[in-house]
C-alpha positions in Angstrom: -301.3 -64.9 64.9 -300.0 -66.2 61.6 -302.7 -64.8 59.8 -302.0 -61.5 61.4 -298.3 -61.2 60.7 -299.0 -62.6 56.9 -301.2 -59.6 56.6 -298.6 -57.2 57.8 -296.3 -58.5 55.2 -298.6 -58.3 52.2 -299.3 -54.5 53.3 -295.6 -53.7 53.5 -295.2 -55.4 50.1 -298.1 -53.0 48.7 -296.7 -50.3 50.2 -293.3 -50.9 48.5 -294.9 -51.7 45.2 -296.5 -48.6 45.3 -293.8 -46.5 45.8 -291.5 -48.4 43.3 -294.3 -47.4 40.9 -294.6 -43.8 41.9 -290.7 -43.7 41.4 -290.9 -45.5 37.8 -293.7 -42.6 37.0 -290.9 -39.9 38.0 -292.9 -38.7 41.1 -289.8 -38.4 43.0 -287.5 -37.0 40.0 -285.5 -38.6 37.4 -283.0 -40.1 39.9 -284.6 -40.2 43.5 -281.7 -42.7 44.6 -278.9 -40.8 43.3 -278.1 -39.0 46.4 -278.4 -42.2 49.0 -276.8 -44.9 46.9 -274.0 -43.3 45.1 -271.7 -39.9 44.6 -272.9 -37.6 42.0 -271.9 -38.3 38.6 -269.4 -35.6 36.9 -271.8 -34.0 34.6 -274.1 -33.4 37.6 -271.1 -32.4 39.8 -270.5 -29.7 36.7 -274.1 -28.3 36.8 -274.0 -28.4 40.7 -270.8 -26.0 41.0 -271.1 -23.7 37.7 -274.5 -23.0 35.7 -272.7 -23.7 32.3 -275.1 -20.8 30.6 -273.1 -18.2 32.7 -269.8 -19.6 31.0 -268.1 -17.4 28.4 -265.0 -17.2 26.6 -263.5 -14.0 26.2 -260.5 -13.6 23.6 -257.2 -12.3 25.2 -256.5 -8.7 24.6 -253.4 -7.3 22.7 -250.8 -6.1 24.8 -251.2 -3.0 26.4 -254.9 -3.0 25.6 -258.1 -2.8 28.0 -260.8 -5.2 27.5 -263.3 -2.8 28.4 -262.9 -1.1 24.9 -263.5 -3.8 22.8 -266.7 -6.2 22.7 -266.4 -9.4 23.9 -265.8 -12.1 21.3 -264.8 -9.6 19.1 -261.2 -9.9 17.1 -261.6 -6.7 15.7 -259.4 -4.8 18.5 -256.5 -6.8 17.4 -256.7 -7.4 13.8 -257.8 -3.7 13.1 -254.3 -2.5 14.7 -252.2 -4.8 12.6 -254.3 -3.7 9.6 -253.7 -0.3 10.3 -250.0 -0.8 10.5 -250.0 -2.7 7.4 -251.8 0.2 5.6 -249.1 2.8 6.9 -246.1 0.7 5.7 -247.7 0.2 2.3 -248.8 3.8 1.6 -246.5 6.0 3.8 -247.0 9.7 4.9 -247.2 12.9 3.4 -244.6 15.4 4.5 -243.8 19.0 3.7 -240.3 20.9 4.2 -240.5 24.4 4.2 -239.4 28.2 4.9 -236.7 28.5 2.4 -235.4 31.3 0.3 -235.4 30.6 -3.3 -232.0 29.6 -3.4 -232.5 27.3 -0.4 -235.1 25.5 -2.4 -233.2 24.9 -5.6 -230.4 23.2 -3.3 -232.9 21.4 -1.5 -234.7 20.0 -4.6 -231.3 19.0 -6.1 -230.5 17.1 -3.0 -233.8 15.4 -3.0 -233.4 14.5 -6.8 -234.3 10.9 -6.0 -237.5 11.6 -4.7 -240.9 12.8 -6.1 -240.8 16.5 -5.2 -243.6 18.9 -5.6 -242.2 22.5 -5.2 -244.8 25.3 -4.1 -245.0 28.7 -2.4 -246.5 29.7 0.6 -246.7 33.0 2.4 -245.6 33.1 5.8 -245.4 36.0 8.8 -241.8 36.4 9.9 -240.4 38.8 12.6 -236.8 38.5 12.8 -234.7 39.9 10.1 -230.9 39.1 10.0 -229.1 41.8 8.0 -225.8 43.9 7.2 -226.0 47.6 8.1 -228.0 49.5 5.4 -225.7 51.3 2.9 -225.5 54.5 1.6 -225.1 53.4 -2.3 -225.3 50.4 -4.3 -221.8 50.7 -4.9 -221.0 50.0 -1.4 -223.9 47.5 -1.1 -221.9 45.3 -4.1 -218.6 45.3 -2.1 -220.5 43.8 0.7 -221.9 40.9 -1.5 -218.4 40.3 -2.9 -217.0 39.9 0.5 -219.9 37.7 1.7 -219.0 35.7 -1.6 -215.6 35.2 -0.5 -217.0 33.9 2.9 -219.0 31.5 1.0 -222.2 33.2 2.0 -224.5 33.3 -1.0 -228.0 33.3 -0.2 -228.5 37.0 0.0 -230.5 39.5 -1.4 -230.4 43.3 -1.4 -233.4 45.6 -0.1 -233.6 49.1 -1.0 -235.7 51.7 1.0 -236.2 55.3 0.7 -238.6 57.8 -1.2 -235.6 59.4 -3.6 -232.3 58.3 -5.1 -230.6 60.7 -2.5 -232.6 59.2 0.3 -232.1 55.8 -1.1 -230.4 53.1 1.4 -229.4 49.2 0.4 -229.5 46.9 2.9 -228.0 43.2 2.4 -230.6 40.8 4.0 -229.1 37.5 4.7 -232.3 35.6 6.8 -235.8 35.9 7.7 -236.7 34.2 10.7 -240.5 33.6 12.8 -238.4 32.3 15.6 -235.8 34.7 17.1 -233.7 31.5 18.6 -233.3 30.6 15.1 -232.2 33.6 13.9 -229.9 33.8 16.9 -228.3 30.6 15.8 -228.3 31.8 12.2 -226.0 34.6 13.5 -223.7 32.8 15.2 -223.1 30.8 12.2 -222.3 34.2 10.2 -219.8 35.0 12.5 -218.2 31.7 12.5 -217.8 32.5 8.7 -216.2 35.7 9.4 -219.3 37.9 9.2 -219.1 40.1 12.0 -221.2 43.5 11.6 -224.4 41.0 10.9 -227.3 42.0 13.1 -230.6 41.0 14.1 -233.7 43.3 13.8 -237.3 43.1 14.8 -239.2 43.5 11.6 -242.6 41.9 11.4 -243.3 41.0 7.7 -245.3 38.7 5.4 -243.1 36.9 3.0 -243.5 34.0 0.4 -241.7 31.3 1.0 -240.4 28.1 -0.8 -241.8 25.0 0.2 -241.3 21.0 -0.9 -243.6 18.0 -0.7 -243.3 14.8 -1.1 -246.0 12.1 -0.8 -245.7 8.5 0.4 -242.7 9.1 2.6 -240.8 6.2 3.7 -238.3 5.8 6.8 -235.5 6.2 4.1 -236.8 9.5 2.8 -237.9 10.9 5.8 -234.2 10.6 7.2 -233.1 12.4 3.7 -235.8 15.1 4.3 -234.6 15.5 7.5 -231.2 15.8 6.6 -231.9 18.2 4.1 -233.7 20.4 6.8 -230.5 20.5 8.6 -227.9 21.4 5.8 -230.1 23.8 3.8 -232.1 26.0 6.5 -235.5 25.0 6.4 -237.5 26.0 9.1 -240.2 23.1 9.2 -240.8 19.6 8.4 -244.4 19.0 8.8 -247.0 16.5 7.8 -249.5 17.0 4.8 -252.7 15.2 4.0 -252.1 12.6 1.4 -254.5 12.9 -1.7 -257.6 10.7 -1.6 
């Protein structure tokens, strides 16, 4: 019996030694007892919870912007907007103010003396004609002009029509407009100045109108242009292309 017990003990020791040797060679993995004898260490716990290679940092988008429109990891969607605003502030915009009669263009240019104004002509299609009734003689038309000057209406012209001197008529033109609403507002202004006989006619035609262009307009210059538009009867204030 003692010999038999000794033999069993030796066999158990041999098995244990064989297992330890196998563990040392890595047969059971790098840390075979980690799950039995201790709780997982912190790096292992992170590995088990989230695969690190799947984690990425996505930069926050600008307020109001959509993440789907910009590549992940790129700041161009944010810096591009800021750069555009900086360039716009530095260069301004180009604006054209127009639809003037020659007299209106001259007055507008004088009012914009502090700005680098470029004057030019543009042919426009107009339809609504504000005018006085036709007069049979030049003397009658001249009397109408004198009356208008007394009422401080000076941006006028005399239009003649007829094929012979005996058939000639003389019409005092007060304004041409491509929108009826503007013509009606102008007619109300004239009536406020005491011009009671002015009327509106539907008379489509192409006319040459005066325009003013200002490049590199900042907010102060824009306010000046809008004020001149109201004061001197310009029909349009619109953007134009900046020279490259």
